[in-house]
C-alpha positions as CSV (number, residue, x, y, z in Angstrom):
1,M,29.5,-26.1,17.6
2,F,27.8,-23.3,19.5
3,T,24.1,-22.5,18.8
4,T,21.6,-19.8,19.6
5,R,17.8,-19.6,19.2
6,G,16.4,-16.1,19.5
7,S,12.9,-14.6,19.2
8,V,11.3,-11.2,19.2
9,K,7.6,-10.5,19.2
10,T,6.3,-8.4,16.4
11,D,3.2,-8.2,14.2
12,N,5.5,-7.2,11.3
13,A,7.6,-10.4,11.2
14,A,7.2,-11.1,7.5
15,K,8.1,-7.5,6.6
16,Y,11.2,-7.5,8.7
17,L,12.2,-10.9,7.4
18,V,12.3,-9.5,3.9
19,Q,14.1,-6.3,5.0
20,L,16.8,-8.1,6.9
21,C,17.4,-10.7,4.2
22,K,17.6,-8.1,1.4
23,H,19.9,-6.0,3.5
24,F,22.2,-8.9,4.5
25,A,22.3,-10.0,0.8
26,H,24.4,-7.0,0.0
27,K,27.3,-8.6,1.9
28,V,26.6,-12.3,2.3
29,T,24.7,-15.1,0.6
30,V,21.0,-15.2,1.5
31,D,18.3,-17.7,0.4
32,L,15.0,-16.1,1.0
33,G,11.8,-18.1,1.0
34,E,8.1,-17.4,1.8
35,T,8.4,-17.5,5.6
36,S,12.2,-18.0,6.2
37,G,15.6,-17.0,5.1
38,D,19.0,-18.6,5.3
39,V,21.8,-16.2,5.9
40,A,25.4,-17.2,5.5
41,F,27.1,-14.9,8.0
42,P,30.9,-15.1,8.2
43,M,30.6,-16.4,11.8
44,G,28.1,-19.1,10.8
45,P,24.7,-19.8,9.3
46,C,21.5,-18.4,10.6
47,T,17.9,-19.2,9.7
48,I,15.4,-16.4,10.2
49,T,11.7,-17.5,10.4
50,A,8.7,-15.3,10.4
51,T,5.6,-16.4,12.3
52,D,2.3,-14.5,12.7
53,D,3.6,-12.7,15.7
54,A,7.4,-13.2,16.0
55,L,10.8,-13.5,14.3
56,I,12.8,-16.6,15.2
57,F,16.6,-16.8,14.7
58,D,18.4,-20.1,14.7
59,G,22.2,-19.6,14.4
60,Q,25.3,-21.7,14.6
61,S,29.0,-20.9,15.0
62,E,32.3,-22.7,15.6
63,K,33.1,-20.2,18.4
64,A,31.1,-18.7,21.2
65,E,32.3,-15.2,20.1
66,G,30.7,-15.9,16.7
67,I,27.3,-16.4,18.4
68,E,27.6,-13.1,20.3
69,K,28.7,-11.3,17.1
70,M,25.8,-12.8,15.1
71,K,23.3,-11.7,17.8
72,G,24.8,-8.2,17.8
73,V,24.4,-7.9,14.0
74,I,20.8,-9.1,14.1
75,I,19.9,-6.7,17.0
76,V,21.5,-3.6,15.4
77,H,19.8,-4.1,12.1
78,L,16.4,-5.1,13.3
79,D,16.4,-2.3,15.8
80,K,16.9,0.1,12.9
81,F,14.2,-1.4,10.8
82,A,11.7,-1.7,13.7
83,W,12.4,1.6,15.4
84,R,8.6,2.3,15.6
85,E,8.3,-0.7,17.9
86,A,11.2,0.1,20.1
87,P,12.3,-1.2,22.5
88,L,12.1,-4.8,21.1
89,D,12.2,-7.6,23.6
90,Y,14.8,-10.1,22.4
91,R,14.9,-13.6,24.0
92,W,18.0,-15.7,23.4
93,E,18.8,-19.3,24.3
94,D,22.4,-20.3,23.7
95,G,23.7,-23.8,23.7
96,Q,26.2,-26.3,22.2
97,A,25.5,-29.0,19.7
């Protein structure tokens, strides 16, 4: 199992959490809570968590390519929603479980 943990600093984390989850829910199953959302991407599950100053992404996939695709989907969509804050500084730590 391949994993990734990503983060991006933003003062609008809660807003972007809701936007991302509602957008992804048009295509995949999403369980949105108060401060986090579980997204069932085709390449694997990802939990998105909003803190006071950041969004945190915890994803898993059976394949390394799945992790790269997941990160790409997240970046493309968040960059669109957060265009006023561009460029966002994404930090990713990939691993294996």
